[in-house]
C-alpha positions in Angstrom: 48.9 67.9 -153.6 50.5 70.5 -155.8 48.2 70.8 -158.8 44.9 72.4 -158.0 43.4 75.5 -159.6 43.0 78.3 -157.0 39.8 79.4 -158.8 38.2 76.2 -157.6 38.5 77.3 -153.9 35.2 79.1 -154.2 33.2 77.8 -151.2 33.5 78.6 -147.5 33.7 76.1 -144.6 33.6 76.8 -140.9 35.9 74.7 -138.6 34.9 74.5 -135.0 33.8 72.4 -132.0 30.7 71.7 -129.9 30.5 73.6 -126.7 28.1 73.3 -123.8 25.8 76.3 -123.3 22.9 77.0 -121.0 19.6 77.7 -122.6 18.4 80.9 -121.0 14.7 79.9 -121.4 14.9 76.4 -120.0 18.1 76.5 -117.9 19.1 73.2 -119.6 22.5 72.6 -121.0 22.7 72.1 -124.7 25.6 71.6 -127.2 26.0 74.2 -129.9 28.4 74.4 -132.8 31.1 77.1 -132.1 33.1 78.1 -135.2 36.8 78.7 -134.6 37.8 79.8 -138.1 36.7 79.5 -141.7 38.6 78.6 -144.9 38.0 78.7 -148.6 37.7 75.2 -150.1 37.0 73.4 -153.3 35.3 70.1 -153.9 37.5 67.1 -154.7 36.2 64.2 -156.9 36.9 60.8 -155.4 38.3 58.1 -157.6 36.6 54.7 -157.8 39.3 53.3 -155.6 38.8 55.9 -152.9 35.1 55.3 -153.0 35.6 51.5 -152.6 38.0 52.0 -149.8 35.6 54.3 -147.9 32.7 51.9 -148.5 34.8 49.0 -147.2 35.4 50.9 -144.0 31.6 51.5 -143.7 32.0 55.2 -144.5 29.2 55.9 -146.8 28.2 59.5 -146.3 31.6 61.2 -147.0 32.9 64.1 -148.9 36.4 65.3 -149.9 37.5 68.9 -150.0 40.7 70.7 -150.8 42.1 73.6 -148.9 45.3 75.6 -148.9 47.7 73.9 -146.5 46.8 75.0 -143.0 48.5 73.7 -139.8 45.4 74.6 -137.7 43.3 71.9 -139.4 43.4 68.6 -137.6 41.1 65.7 -136.8 39.5 67.3 -133.7 37.4 69.7 -135.7 33.8 69.6 -136.9 33.3 71.3 -140.3 30.1 73.1 -141.2 29.4 73.5 -144.9 26.2 75.3 -145.6 24.0 73.8 -142.9 25.5 70.3 -142.9 28.0 69.1 -140.3 31.0 66.8 -141.0 33.8 65.3 -138.9 37.3 65.4 -140.2 38.2 61.7 -141.0 41.5 62.0 -142.8 43.9 64.8 -143.9 46.3 64.2 -146.8 48.6 67.0 -145.9 51.4 68.7 -148.0 53.4 71.3 -146.2 55.3 72.6 -149.2 55.1 76.1 -150.6 51.8 76.8 -152.4 50.5 73.3 -151.5 47.0 72.0 -150.8 45.5 69.5 -148.3 42.9 67.0 -149.3 40.5 66.4 -146.4 38.0 63.5 -146.1 34.9 64.5 -144.2 32.2 62.1 -142.8 28.7 63.3 -142.1 28.4 64.1 -138.4 25.2 63.2 -136.6 24.9 64.7 -133.1 
């Protein structure tokens, strides 16, 4: 993806994983979101065809974002936007100079 206005990258997303931590009060193990890095992103409007494709795959609670191309981003990350968590479902990557990646996110329920 070459044509995307940089001014639209005006929101922050945290990319990370879940890690096991011991709760000091109870001694029980619990999973907590551990951010690895954060990136600026912009929203990407899905076409009707993209919406139908995702619906056909039973993916109903999805979101698409655009970031500057970044090799660190892959399908193993959980993404936190505001207080919502998403799993990386697909990355349409472009590794050219000044390029952008379109990432499909699916709502993540622990």
